[in-house]
N, C-alpha and C positions, 0 to 999 in steps of 0.2 A: 614198602616204597621207601626209598631212599630220601633222606633229608637234604644230602649235598647238592650243590650245583654241579653241573657239568662244567667240565674245564674250560669250554668256550664260552660260558657264560660270567667266567671271573675276569677282571681287568688283569692285565699283564702289567710288567714293570713299564713298559712305554707309556702306559696311561697314565702312571703315576707320576711319571717324569714330564710327561706333556701337558698335564693340566696345571701345575705351577709355572713351567714355561710360559704356556699361553696367556695365564694370568697377569704374570710379571711384565711378559714382553708387550702385553697390550697397555698396562698401566705406563710403562716408561716411553712406548711409542706416543701414547696420548699426551703424556706430560712435556715430551722433547718438542712434540708440533705446537701444542700450546705456548711453551716458554718461546720457541722461535717466532710465532706469529704476534703474540702479545708485547714482548720486551725488546723484539729484535735481535736477541742474541743469535745468531745464526749459527755459529760454530758450536756454541753449547746446545743450542736445540739439536743439530744434526747429528753429533755424538750421542747424545742422549738417545733421541727418537731412533738413530740407527742400531745402537745397540739393544734398543727394545724392538725393534723390527726384526733382528736376527733371533731374537729370543722367541718371539712371537711365530715365525716361520718354523723354528725348529719345534715347537710346541704343537704346531698344527700338523706336521709331517708324523711327529710321536703318535698323537691322537688318532690320525688317520690310518696308522700301520697297525695300531693296536684293533682298531675298528674292522679293518679289512680282515685281519687273521681270524676274528672272532667270528664275522660273517660267513667267511668262507667255511670254516668248522662246522658252523650251525647250517648251512647248506648242504654240506656233505652227510651230515648226521639225520638231516631230514628227508634227504632223498633216499637213504635206506640201503644203499647198495656196499655191501661190505664182505671182505674177505676174513678169514680166520687165520691168525698169526701165533706164534707160539714167543713167549717172553723168555729171552736167551741171556740177557745180561741187565743188571742195574750198574750204572755208572755216573759219578758226580758230574754236573756240568759246571766245568772251569770257568765259563765265561762270564757266570753270574755268581755275584756273593751277597747274601743278605745276612745281616748281623754275622757276620764274618763265618757263614757257613754256605755252601753251594748246595743247590738243590741237585735233586737226582733225575735222570731220565732212565726210561726202560728201552732197551733195543729188542724189537720185535722182528722175528725172521719169518719169512713167508717163501715156499717152494711153489712156483706155477707149474703149470701142466707140462711146460717145456724142459723143465728141471734147473730154471734160472733162480737163485736164491736173492730175494729182495730183504733188505734191512730197514724198517721203518724205528723212527726215533719218536718216542711220547712227548708230550708237552711236559714242562717242569714239574716235578713232585716238591713239594716242599716239606713233605713229611717222609722221613725214611721208611720204604716198606720193606717189609721183612721178606726174608729169603722164600717165604711161602708162596709168593707171586711167579716165582722162578717155574718155567716149563708149564706154565698155565696158558691156555688158549685165550685169547682176547680179539676183539672185533676192531679190523681197520677198515674206516669208512674211506671208500676212495671214487674218484670221479670217472676215472676210465681206464683201460688197460696199460696206459703208460706209467700210471701211478705216480704222478707230477704231483697231484694234489691229493692229500689224505690226512685223515684225522685218527688217532688211535684213542681208543675209549677205555683208558685205564679205570674210570670209576666203577665198571663193572666188577672188576677183580679185586679192587682195593678194599681193606675192611673199612667198616662204618666207624670212624672215631669221632667221638665227641667229647670236647675238653668242658670241665666244670669248674 
């Protein structure tokens, strides 16, 4: 049995942005409101509290999006309805950079019964998978035949890596 967590059990970058934004925004909003009430400095309190409120709202939005993404993937995985796709490409995700490095995503190809080709994108892979995963079959958990909601389970084909 694998020791690694599934991708939907791990927090994404939105969680790690949302947590400090929420904490910092909440503290600033409370300080701004307290200063406004106790000292009567309305302009300072409104500016300080307003900036805090903006950070608080952004943090809550980030946390909610991360939670919704993980919850959707977990439901799809637990539902158990999947199709088999083939890994056809490994590409860097240039939208994200961590420590000046881009994570990779796998492109999964599935051809349905009508001959329509569907391309699915895996979650971010922060460790470069070697070329051995290319052309392997992988499960893509789907909600219905429109394939609008899906989860690519790359954990099954990735090697088990443990750092010491």
